[in-house]
N, C-alpha and C positions, 0 to 999 in steps of 0.2 A: 222275333219272327212274326210276321203278319200272316194271319190265317183266314181273314175274311174282309169284305169290303168296308165294314165299320172300322176295323183296325186300320185299314188303309187310309180312310178319311182322317182318323185321329193322327196318324203319323204325318200325313201331308199337312195337317193343321199345325203340328209341332214344328215341322220344317219351316213353315211360313213365320211362325212366332220367333224362331231362332234368327231367320233372315232379318225380320223387323228389329230384333234386339241388336243385331250387329250394325244395322244402319243407324240406330240410335246411339250406340257406342261410338261410331265413327264421327258423329256430330258433337258428342259431349266429352269425349276423353282425349287426353293428349296422345300423340302418335305412339309414344313409348308404352303407355298403358293399354292402348288399343291392341298393339302387336302382342303384348303379353296375354291379353284376355281372348283375343279372337281365335287363336289356334284351337283351344278347347272346344269352342262352339262349332268351329268348322269341322273338326273331327267327328263330333256328334252328328252334324248334318250329313257328312259322308256316310256314316253308319246307317242312318235312317234312310238315305237315298238308296243304299245297297239293299236294304230290306224291301223297299218299294219295288226296286228293279226285280228282285227275286220273286216277289209275289206276282208281279205283272207278267213275268216270263213263264210262270207255272200254268198248267192247264186249269181251267175253271173247276172249282170244287174238288180238286185233287191235289191241293198244295201239300207238299211234304218238305221237311227240312233238308232232304237230300238234293233238292233242286239246285241249291247254291252252295 
């Protein structure tokens, strides 16, 4: 759960890192290996994107877990 702008920035940075990692894996792995590895990273990206969406949808300085 993201509770402030600093945590938002960290989460957005992690999302970019996972995107970059997937791009690297696309270039360096076989198709079979990429398919096996990519799903776990994509699920984590989805989870982090949902946390970002919930934080951004909440009123400023009034974020609660009940929003999402």
